[in-house]
TORKETI-843773 format. One line per 3 residues: number of its first residue (from 1); their letters; for each residue x, y, z of N, C-alpha, C. Coordinates in steps of 0.2 Angstrom, whole numbers, always signed. Example, Ala and Ser with C-alpha at 12.3 -4.5 7.8 and 13.67 -1.06 7.14 Angstrom:
2
1 = AS = +66:-28:+39:+62:-22:+39:+66:-16:+39; +64:-11:+35:+68:-5:+36:+64:+0:+39
This chain:
156
1 = MKD = -199:+175:+215:-196:+175:+211:-193:+168:+208; -192:+164:+214:-191:+157:+213:-195:+152:+210; -201:+154:+212:-206:+150:+208:-207:+151:+201
4 = SVK = -206:+158:+198:-206:+159:+191:-199:+156:+188; -194:+156:+191:-189:+152:+188:-190:+145:+187; -193:+141:+192:-196:+134:+193:-201:+134:+187
7 = RLW = -205:+138:+186:-211:+137:+181:-208:+138:+174; -202:+142:+172:-199:+143:+167:-196:+137:+165; -192:+134:+172:-186:+128:+170:-191:+121:+168
10 = LKI = -199:+121:+171:-202:+115:+169:-204:+115:+163; -205:+122:+159:-208:+123:+153:-203:+120:+146; -196:+118:+149:-190:+115:+144:-191:+109:+143
13 = REP = -193:+106:+138:-195:+100:+137:-189:+95:+139; -191:+89:+142:-187:+83:+143:-183:+80:+137; -177:+77:+139:-173:+78:+143:-170:+88:+143
16 = RTV = -169:+90:+148:-167:+96:+148:-161:+99:+146; -157:+95:+148:-150:+95:+145:-149:+95:+139; -153:+92:+135:-152:+90:+128:-155:+97:+125
19 = SIA = -160:+98:+127:-165:+103:+125:-160:+111:+125; -158:+112:+131:-153:+117:+132:-147:+117:+127; -144:+111:+127:-138:+110:+122:-140:+111:+115
22 = MFL = -145:+110:+112:-147:+111:+106:-150:+119:+105; -153:+122:+111:-154:+129:+111:-149:+133:+109; -143:+131:+112:-136:+135:+113:-132:+132:+105
25 = AYV = -133:+127:+103:-132:+126:+96:-134:+129:+90; -140:+130:+92:-145:+135:+86:-143:+142:+86; -144:+145:+93:-140:+151:+94:-133:+153:+92
28 = TML = -129:+148:+91:-123:+148:+90:-123:+149:+82; -127:+145:+78:-129:+145:+70:-131:+153:+69; -136:+155:+72:-140:+161:+71:-134:+166:+71
31 = FAG = -129:+166:+76:-124:+172:+76:-118:+170:+72; -118:+164:+70:-114:+163:+65:-114:+167:+59; -122:+166:+56:-125:+168:+50:-126:+175:+50
34 = IPV = -127:+179:+55:-129:+185:+55:-124:+190:+52; -117:+188:+54:-111:+194:+52:-110:+192:+44; -111:+185:+43:-110:+181:+36:-114:+186:+31
37 = LFD = -119:+187:+33:-124:+190:+28:-122:+197:+27; -119:+201:+31:-116:+208:+30:-108:+209:+28; -104:+202:+30:-97:+203:+29:-95:+196:+27
40 = PPG = -96:+194:+21:-96:+187:+20:-88:+186:+20; -85:+180:+20:-77:+179:+19:-76:+179:+13; -71:+184:+12:-69:+184:+5:-67:+177:+2
43 = TLQ = -63:+173:+4:-61:+167:+0:-67:+163:-1; -72:+162:+3:-77:+158:+3:-82:+160:-2; -84:+168:-3:-86:+171:-8:-84:+170:-15
46 = GLI = -78:+172:-15:-74:+171:-21:-75:+165:-24; -76:+160:-20:-76:+153:-23:-83:+151:-25; -88:+153:-21:-94:+150:-23:-99:+157:-26
49 = GSV = -97:+163:-24:-102:+168:-27:-105:+172:-22; -108:+178:-22:-111:+181:-18:-117:+178:-16; -121:+176:-22:-128:+173:-21:-127:+168:-17
52 = SMT = -125:+161:-18:-122:+157:-14:-121:+158:-7; -116:+162:-6:-114:+164:+1:-120:+167:+4; -123:+172:+2:-129:+174:+5:-133:+168:+7
55 = SLA = -136:+163:+3:-140:+159:+4:-137:+153:+10; -132:+153:+10:-128:+149:+15:-131:+153:+22; -129:+158:+23:-129:+163:+28:-137:+163:+30
58 = ILL = -141:+165:+25:-149:+164:+26:-150:+158:+30; -149:+152:+27:-150:+144:+30:-147:+144:+38; -141:+148:+38:-139:+147:+45:-142:+151:+50
61 = VLG = -146:+158:+47:-149:+162:+51:-156:+160:+51; -161:+156:+48:-167:+154:+48:-167:+148:+52; -160:+144:+50:-161:+138:+55:-160:+139:+63
64 = GGI = -155:+146:+62:-152:+145:+70:-159:+149:+73; -162:+154:+71:-168:+157:+74:-173:+152:+74; -175:+147:+69:-181:+142:+70:-179:+138:+76
67 = GSI = -172:+136:+77:-172:+130:+80:-170:+133:+89; -169:+138:+89:-168:+143:+95:-175:+144:+99; -180:+145:+94:-187:+145:+97:-190:+138:+98
70 = AAL = -189:+134:+94:-192:+128:+94:-189:+122:+100; -183:+122:+102:-179:+118:+105:-179:+117:+112; -181:+123:+115:-183:+123:+122:-190:+119:+125
73 = PGI = -195:+122:+120:-202:+120:+123:-203:+114:+118; -198:+111:+115:-199:+105:+111:-204:+104:+105; -203:+110:+101:-209:+109:+97:-206:+107:+91
76 = YWL = -207:+100:+90:-201:+94:+87:-203:+96:+80; -210:+96:+76:-210:+98:+69:-207:+104:+66; -207:+110:+71:-203:+116:+69:-195:+115:+69
79 = EMY = -193:+111:+74:-188:+111:+74:-185:+106:+69; -188:+102:+65:-185:+99:+61:-184:+104:+54; -188:+109:+53:-185:+112:+47:-180:+116:+50
82 = AVL = -178:+117:+56:-172:+121:+58:-165:+115:+57; -168:+109:+59:-161:+104:+57:-160:+103:+49; -165:+105:+45:-164:+104:+38:-161:+109:+37
85 = SVG = -162:+115:+39:-159:+122:+37:-152:+122:+37; -149:+121:+44:-144:+119:+46:-139:+114:+44; -142:+109:+43:-140:+103:+38:-139:+105:+32
88 = LAS = -143:+109:+28:-142:+110:+22:-135:+115:+21; -135:+120:+25:-129:+127:+26:-124:+122:+29; -123:+117:+31:-118:+111:+34:-115:+109:+28
91 = AIY = -119:+107:+24:-117:+102:+17:-115:+107:+12; -116:+114:+12:-112:+118:+9:-107:+120:+8; -106:+122:+15:-99:+122:+19:-94:+117:+19
94 = LFI = -97:+111:+19:-93:+105:+20:-90:+104:+10; -95:+106:+7:-93:+106:-1:-88:+112:-2; -88:+118:+1:-84:+123:+0:-77:+121:+3
97 = VLT = -77:+118:+8:-70:+116:+14:-67:+112:+7; -71:+106:+6:-68:+100:+2:-65:+104:-5; -68:+108:-7:-66:+110:-15:-60:+114:-14
100 = LHF = -59:+119:-7:-54:+124:-6:-49:+118:-4; -50:+113:-1:-44:+107:+0:-41:+104:-5; -44:+103:-10:-41:+100:-16:-40:+104:-22
103 = TTG = -40:+111:-22:-39:+115:-28:-35:+121:-24; -32:+121:-19:-29:+126:-15:-23:+124:-11; -18:+127:-10:-13:+123:-5:-16:+123:+4
106 = GNR = -13:+119:+6:-16:+118:+13:-20:+113:+15; -21:+110:+21:-25:+105:+22:-32:+108:+27; -36:+106:+23:-43:+107:+26:-48:+103:+29
109 = LLQ = -43:+96:+30:-47:+91:+32:-49:+92:+40; -46:+95:+44:-48:+96:+50:-54:+99:+50; -56:+105:+46:-61:+108:+46:-66:+105:+43
112 = ASF = -66:+101:+38:-72:+96:+35:-73:+91:+41; -68:+87:+46:-71:+82:+50:-77:+86:+54; -75:+93:+56:-79:+97:+61:-85:+97:+58
115 = VVA = -85:+100:+52:-92:+101:+48:-95:+93:+48; -93:+88:+46:-96:+80:+45:-98:+79:+53; -95:+81:+58:-96:+80:+65:-103:+82:+66
118 = VML = -104:+89:+65:-109:+94:+65:-116:+90:+60; -115:+88:+55:-119:+85:+50:-121:+78:+55; -116:+75:+57:-120:+68:+60:-124:+70:+67
121 = GLF = -122:+75:+70:-126:+77:+76:-134:+79:+73; -133:+82:+68:-139:+85:+66:-144:+79:+63; -140:+74:+60:-144:+67:+58:-148:+64:+66
124 = ARW = -142:+64:+70:-146:+61:+76:-150:+63:+79; -150:+71:+77:-156:+74:+82:-162:+74:+77; -161:+74:+70:-167:+73:+66:-171:+65:+67
127 = VRL = -166:+61:+69:-169:+55:+70:-173:+54:+78; -170:+58:+82:-172:+58:+88:-179:+63:+88; -179:+67:+82:-185:+71:+83:-191:+67:+81
130 = RER = -189:+62:+77:-193:+58:+72:-198:+53:+76; -195:+52:+83:-197:+47:+88:-202:+49:+93; -206:+44:+96:-210:+45:+101:-210:+50:+106
133 = PYS = -203:+51:+110:-202:+57:+114:-204:+64:+111; -204:+66:+105:-204:+71:+104:-211:+73:+98; -214:+67:+97:-220:+66:+93:-223:+63:+97
136 = PNR = -229:+65:+101:-233:+62:+104:-238:+58:+101; -239:+59:+94:-244:+56:+90:-242:+49:+88; -234:+47:+88:-232:+42:+85:-234:+37:+91
139 = PLK = -234:+30:+88:-235:+24:+93:-229:+23:+99; -229:+20:+104:-222:+17:+109:-220:+12:+103; -214:+12:+105:-210:+7:+101:-208:+2:+107
142 = VVY = -208:+5:+113:-207:+0:+120:-213:-5:+120; -211:-12:+119:-215:-18:+121:-215:-20:+129; -220:-20:+132:-222:-20:+138:-225:-28:+139
145 = PDI = -222:-31:+144:-226:-39:+146:-233:-36:+148; -236:-33:+151:-242:-33:+153:-245:-25:+153; -253:-24:+151:-255:-18:+150:-254:-12:+155
148 = EEA = -254:-16:+162:-253:-11:+168:-247:-7:+167; -241:-11:+165:-235:-7:+165:-234:-3:+160; -238:-5:+154:-239:-1:+148:-240:+6:+150
151 = LDH = -247:+6:+152:-251:+11:+154:-247:+17:+160; -244:+13:+164:-240:+17:+170:-235:+22:+166; -232:+18:+160:-226:+22:+158:-229:+29:+153
154 = ITR = -235:+28:+151:-238:+32:+146:-241:+38:+150; -243:+36:+156:-246:+42:+160:-243:+45:+165; -234:+44:+165:-229:+46:+169:-228:+52:+166
């Protein structure tokens, strides 16, 4: 039992805490999108229409599903699609929140700031996925004074 848990743990892409955190974020998006497919919020659906609301929910479900599959093993090229999907859903939601803020009563800037924070986190993830640690075909950006140190770094 202990060996099988250790084998599973070692299959998680380094840094493991980041991979697990991203997995949990994608699962959250997946579970946020599923109920919206079947029972969309009335205020939002009235503002953007049922097709747009369904599209937002589908983007969340696809992004959350793809991301939850890709994050733990570090399938960087697949996770990039998840980032794009959840990012587009976030942009649509931000548009809705800001439209409601400016056209109806009440302050929705707190909601908007949380959506922007999610979008910035997704942007950071996108940049990270495009770098060497997740894309083994990209050249190293680290400059080493001698070749032995560089080779030691690569073989670790």
